[in-house]
N, C-alpha and C positions, 0 to 999 in steps of 0.2 A: 504494500500500500504506500502510495506517495501522496503527500499533502502539499498543495501550493497555496500559500496565503498571499493576499494582496489587499491594498486599500488603505494602508497606514499613511501618515503624513503629519503636517503641522497645521494646527487649527487654534483659533482663539477660544478662550473660555466662553462657554455658552453655545458653541458651535456643534456641528455634527460631523461624524465620519461613519463610513460603512466599510467593514472588513468582510472579506469573502475568503473562503477556503474550499478549494476543489480537490476532491479525492480521486485517485486513479489507481488502477491495478485491481487487486482483489477486494472489491468494495462491498461484496455481499457480507452480511453479518457485522457491519459497522453499526452496532446498536446504540452507541453512545458517542456523540461528537460535541465538541465545544471549544472554549477558549480559556486559556490561562494568561496571566500577565506577570511580568517581573519588572519592578522598578529598581533603579540603582540602590544597592545596599539592602534590598528587601528580598524576602523569600517569594518564590513563585506562588501565586494564588489563583484559585479558580474564579473566573469571572462569570461564566454562564455555560450551561450545557443543555443539551436536548437529548432525551433518552427515548429509544424506541420510536423516534420520529414525532413525539408529541409532548412528553413530560418535560417541562422546562424548569431549570433551577438557576437562580441568580445569587451572586454575592449581595449581601445587604447594602453594600456601598453603591451598587449600580441599579438596584431595583427601582423601577419607574422611569429610568433614563435609558437603559439598554434593552434591546429586544433581540432574541436569538431566533433564527428560523432555519429550516432545513428543506432542501429540495431533493427528494430521493431520486427523482428521475435524472437529475444532473449531478448527483453526488456532491452537492455543495452545502456548506453551512455558512450562514451570514450573521454577522453581529452588527446591528444598527445601533449606533451610539449617539445619543443626543444630550443636550445640556452638559457638555463635557466640562470637566473641572481640571485644574492643573494637577491635582492628585491622581488623575487618570493617566498621566504620562507614564509610559512603560513600553516594554517590548511585549507584544501580544503574540501568543503562540496558539495555533489551532492544534487540536488533537483528535484522534479517533480511536476508540477502543473496539478491538475485534473480538467478537463473542466466541469464535471458534479457536483462533490462534492464542487467545487469552493474553494479549499484549496491547500496549498503546503505541500508536504511531504519531509522529510529531511533524508539524510544518516548520519552516525555517525561521519564523518569527518576523514580525513587521513592527516598525517603530511608530508609536503614536505619541506626539508631543502636543500638549495643550499649554498655550501661553496665557499668562494672566493679563 
C-alpha cells in the first residue's frame, strides 16, 4: 500500500486548507484511515480518523473545525480544515490500517503552517 498526501501549505489564522491522501496498491481491507500530526518538539497525535468508511473520530482540539471524509471508490481520505489556528501548525501524516496485513501504512507527510 502506498499513500500520497497533498494539500498542505501556508495559511493565515482563520483560514482553511484541505488535505487529501490517495491510497494505491493493495487497498482492499483498509478499514481505518486518517491523519496524525506532529508539531516541532511534540509527540505525534491523532487528528481524525474514519473507520469502516463511516465512524469518525476527532481530537478534541479540532472538533467542529475539521471534517474527515473518505471516498472508497477513489481510495482517498480528505481532511477539510477550517478556522485554522497557529497551534494547528504541524506536519500532517495520513495513514491507513490494513485489516488483513495487520499493519499501518504511512504517507510522506505534508506541512501545514498557520500564521497569526
